[in-house]
Structures are given as C-alpha cells and as structure tokens.
C-alpha positions in Angstrom: 100.8 92.1 144.1 102.9 92.1 140.9 102.6 89.7 138.0 105.7 89.1 135.9 105.1 88.8 132.2 107.5 87.6 129.4 107.9 90.2 126.6 105.9 89.4 123.5 107.9 88.1 120.6 106.9 88.5 116.9 108.8 86.8 114.1 108.6 87.9 110.5 110.3 86.2 107.6 111.7 88.9 105.3 112.6 89.0 101.6 115.3 91.7 101.8 112.9 94.1 100.1 110.0 94.6 102.6 110.7 97.4 105.1 107.3 97.4 107.0 106.0 94.7 109.3 102.9 94.6 111.5 103.1 94.4 115.3 99.9 92.7 116.7 99.8 94.6 120.0 99.9 98.2 121.2 103.0 100.2 122.3 103.6 103.8 123.3 106.5 104.7 121.1 109.0 103.1 118.7 111.6 103.1 121.5 109.5 100.5 123.2 110.4 98.0 120.5 113.5 95.9 120.2 114.2 94.8 116.6 116.8 92.3 115.7 117.7 90.9 112.2 118.9 87.3 112.3 121.2 86.6 109.4 122.4 83.3 108.0 125.1 81.7 110.3 123.3 83.0 113.4 124.7 86.6 113.2 122.4 89.2 114.7 122.2 92.7 113.1 
C-alpha cells in the first residue's frame, strides 16, 4: 500500500544579505531541495 505525501514547504523572509537558512527536516543531498526566490511583482528567480 502506498501513501501519497505532499512535499514539505519552508518559507523564509530574506533581507538580501543572509545566504544561509535552516531546513527543519532531513534530506540526502542538496539536489533533493528545490529553492525558489520570489521577487516583488511575483517574479520567481
């Protein structure tokens, strides 16, 4: 039996200076993470 799970989402507010943020769960490698930066006007970087 398989159980579907939604991916965990973590949101950090940034100050354009900070480059390190915590992730409150384990992951095997950096490639397992998807990072997006939401800019003003809704543009994603």
